[in-house]
N, C-alpha and C positions, 0 to 999 in steps of 0.2 A: 343078927343085930341090925337094925335099921335106924336111922336118924332122919328127922323131918324137922326142916326149920320153918317156923311161924313168926314172922316180925323177931321180936327182941329175945325170944326162946326157941330152944331145940327140944324136941321131944325124943327120947331114945327108946325104942321097942325092942324088947328081946322076948323071944319065944322059943319055945321046944315042944315036945310033945306032952310035956306034963305041965308046963306052966307059961304064963304071959305076965311080962311086968312092963310097965310103962313108967320112965322117968322124965319130967320134965325139970330143965335150967334155964334160968334168965339169965343173959349173957350180956344183953344189950349190942350185940354184935352189928345189929342192922344200923344203927346210928353213931357206933365209936368212930373215934379217928384214929389216924395210926399212932399219934401222941398218946392218946388214952388207952392203946391196946396193952395188956397187961403181960404178956408172953410172946414167944416167935408164932406160936399158933394163931393166936388171935391178929398179930401183925400180918400174917400171911391171910386170914379170911379178909380183914379191912383191906388190904393191897387188891384181892381179886376182885371184892365187891366194887371198888372204885373202877377198876380197870373194865369189868362189865357196864357199870353205869355209864361210863364215857363212851362206849361203844356199843350202844344199843341195836344200833343196825345190823352187827354181827349175830347176835343172839335175843338177848331176853329183855325186853321193853317192860316186862312185868315183874312188879317189885318181888312178890312170891316166887315166881320161876327164878329170879335172878338170886335170890338168897338162896334157895334149895341147891342150884346149881353151885354156888359159892361154899356151901356146905358140903356136898359131894367132891368136890375138887380138893378142899383143905383136908378132909378126911383121908382121901386118897395119898396125898403127899405125906401125910402123918403116917400112915401105913407102910408107905415106902420108904421112911426113914428121911425123907427131906426134911421134915420138919423135926428139930431133936428137942429134948428137954431143955429147958432153961438151966 
């Protein structure tokens, strides 16, 4: 499974030897504020996104790169059970 973030949407690609599925979900995490976040996952995403925006000299000054990196970090935190279900 692979996730690609583009602006307000995330595309999930699942493939194996027999099938290829693509799902798109619009969640507006590129512009949501912390107060607008609906769960811990979204709050984590928004927090990481804001930190990256405020520290462009360290990594991503390009919005697409910054959002994709935020997606990868947030998904990693979720997989490691740092982000739990609400």
